[in-house]
C-alpha positions in Angstrom: 76.1 77.1 140.1 76.6 73.7 138.5 78.5 73.8 135.2 77.4 70.3 134.1 74.9 72.0 131.7 77.7 72.6 129.2 77.6 69.1 127.9 74.6 69.8 125.6 75.9 73.0 124.0 76.4 71.2 120.6 72.7 70.9 119.9 71.9 72.4 116.5 68.8 74.4 117.5 69.7 77.8 119.0 67.6 80.6 120.4 68.6 84.3 120.7 68.3 86.4 123.9 65.8 88.5 122.0 63.6 85.3 121.6 63.8 84.7 125.3 62.7 88.2 126.1 60.0 88.5 123.6 58.3 85.2 124.4 58.7 83.8 120.9 59.8 80.4 122.1 57.6 77.3 121.8 57.2 76.7 125.5 56.7 79.4 128.2 58.9 77.4 130.7 61.9 79.0 129.1 60.8 82.6 129.7 62.4 82.8 133.1 65.6 83.2 135.1 66.8 79.7 134.2 66.7 80.6 130.5 68.8 83.8 131.1 71.2 81.8 133.3 71.7 79.4 130.4 72.2 82.3 128.0 74.9 83.8 130.3 76.6 80.4 130.7 76.6 79.8 126.9 77.9 83.2 126.1 80.8 82.9 128.6 81.8 79.5 127.3 81.4 79.9 123.5 82.1 83.6 123.0 78.9 83.8 120.9 76.7 86.5 122.4 73.0 86.1 121.9 73.0 82.4 121.1 71.6 79.8 123.5 71.1 76.1 123.0 67.5 74.8 123.4 68.8 71.8 125.3 70.8 74.0 127.6 67.6 75.9 128.5 65.6 72.7 129.0 68.4 71.1 131.1 68.7 74.2 133.4 64.9 74.5 133.7 64.6 70.8 134.5 66.9 71.3 137.5 64.7 74.1 138.8 61.3 72.4 138.5 59.9 71.0 141.8 56.9 68.7 141.4 55.5 68.0 144.9 52.6 65.6 144.1 52.3 62.0 143.0 48.9 62.5 141.3 47.0 65.6 140.3 44.2 66.8 138.0 45.0 68.4 134.6 42.3 70.9 133.6 42.1 72.5 130.1 40.0 75.6 130.1 40.6 77.3 126.8 42.4 76.8 123.5 43.1 79.7 121.2 44.5 78.9 117.7 46.3 81.7 115.8 47.5 81.9 112.2 46.3 78.6 110.8 46.6 78.1 107.1 43.4 78.1 105.1 43.4 74.9 103.1 39.9 75.2 101.7 39.3 76.1 98.0 36.1 77.9 99.0 35.2 79.5 102.3 37.1 79.1 105.5 38.5 76.0 107.4 36.5 74.0 109.8 39.1 73.5 112.6 39.3 71.2 115.6 42.1 70.3 118.0 43.1 67.0 119.5 45.2 66.7 122.7 46.9 63.5 123.6 48.9 62.6 126.8 49.6 59.0 127.4 46.3 57.1 127.3 44.2 60.3 127.6 42.9 62.0 124.4 40.5 64.9 123.9 39.0 66.4 120.8 37.4 69.8 120.7 34.2 70.5 118.8 34.5 71.3 115.1 34.0 75.1 114.5 32.4 75.3 111.0 33.8 77.9 108.6 35.6 79.5 111.6 38.7 80.8 109.9 42.3 80.9 111.0 42.0 82.5 114.5 39.7 80.6 116.7 38.8 80.2 120.4 37.4 77.2 122.2 36.1 78.5 125.5 34.8 77.0 128.7 36.1 73.5 127.8 36.5 72.2 131.4 38.2 69.1 130.1 40.1 67.2 132.8 42.1 64.0 133.4 44.2 62.6 136.3 47.9 62.8 135.7 50.8 61.3 137.7 54.2 62.8 138.4 55.8 60.0 136.3 53.5 60.8 133.3 54.4 64.4 133.4 58.1 63.8 133.7 58.2 61.3 130.8 55.6 62.6 128.4 54.4 65.8 126.6 50.9 66.8 125.5 50.7 66.2 121.7 48.6 69.0 120.1 47.2 68.4 116.6 45.1 70.9 114.7 42.9 69.7 111.8 40.6 71.0 109.1 37.6 68.8 109.1 36.7 67.1 105.8 34.5 64.0 105.9 34.8 63.3 102.2 38.6 63.3 101.5 39.7 63.0 105.1 40.8 65.5 107.7 43.7 67.7 106.8 46.4 68.1 109.5 47.2 71.8 109.7 49.9 71.6 112.4 51.4 69.7 115.3 53.1 70.8 118.5 54.2 69.4 121.8 53.6 70.9 125.3 55.7 69.8 128.3 53.8 70.0 131.6 56.7 70.2 134.0 56.4 74.0 134.5 52.6 74.0 135.0 53.0 71.0 137.4 55.5 73.0 139.5 52.8 75.8 139.9 50.1 73.6 141.4 46.6 75.1 141.6 47.5 78.1 139.5 45.9 78.7 136.1 48.3 79.7 133.4 48.4 80.3 129.6 51.1 78.5 127.6 51.9 79.0 123.9 52.9 76.2 121.5 54.2 76.8 118.0 52.7 74.5 115.4 54.7 72.9 112.6 53.6 71.3 109.3 54.9 67.9 108.3 57.6 69.6 106.3 58.9 71.5 109.3 57.5 74.9 108.3 55.6 77.1 110.7 51.8 76.4 110.9 50.6 79.0 113.4 50.3 78.8 117.2 48.0 77.6 119.9 47.6 79.3 123.3 46.3 76.9 125.9 44.9 78.0 129.3 45.3 75.2 131.7 45.8 74.3 135.3 47.3 71.4 137.2 45.3 71.1 140.4 45.6 69.1 143.6 43.0 66.3 143.4 41.5 67.3 146.8 41.2 70.9 145.7 39.6 69.8 142.4 37.0 67.7 144.2 36.2 70.3 146.8 35.7 73.4 144.6 32.0 74.2 144.9 29.7 77.1 145.9 29.8 78.0 149.6 26.9 76.8 151.7 24.1 79.3 151.8 25.2 81.0 148.5 22.2 82.6 146.7 23.5 85.6 144.6 26.8 87.2 143.7 28.4 89.7 141.4 30.0 88.6 138.1 33.0 90.7 137.0 33.8 90.4 133.3 37.4 91.6 132.9 38.0 91.2 129.2 36.3 90.3 126.0 37.9 89.1 122.7 36.4 88.9 119.3 37.7 87.6 116.0 36.8 87.8 112.3 33.8 90.0 112.8 31.8 91.4 109.8 32.3 95.2 109.6 28.9 96.7 110.3 30.0 99.8 112.1 31.1 100.5 115.6 31.3 97.1 117.5 29.7 96.6 120.9 28.5 93.7 123.0 25.5 93.0 125.1 25.4 90.9 128.3 22.4 89.8 130.3 
């Protein structure tokens, strides 16, 4: 074990061990053995049980990330916003999300009168990313309430590092990012389902030759803000 991680213990932002174990941190990359290792190291050196520096965690995790590619494809499949503040005088908010990474930017469709818990499904948005871009940048996430008259209202902003997803090449994963208002207060959360895929794999994914029919397995359904009309059910066809 290298003890060089101690040099960043003075950072003012601290996390508790409970935070680590209950997945309440901004980035899922800290929910792992490196995070617990940093906790143990901090405890032994400071005598403060249950306190862990954010920079210690990120430094330890940085040492464990192994990015094997020079270029890959970032795919965003789904965005789920939770706990957004309703800034409308009447009705519900009309939210949309922007993602920015380097020169790449993506904006989701606006969901009119959708409320504070929203899902954008089947996005299939993609862009080519380099190892250098991932190591030096984070995805900037901004959630807005659309208003074409007085201007869009920024509901919250967060940042998503891609080092951990990049180390799990060709594996879809969901990461959670806490949103903050301009005054630093909590503004809800977004859960993003994404994948960083090898470019050759991304290009070659297609139906097998001779494919005609198959079986679709639906594993789970989620619904939000339904009107209470009795016992809920869904139809597929």
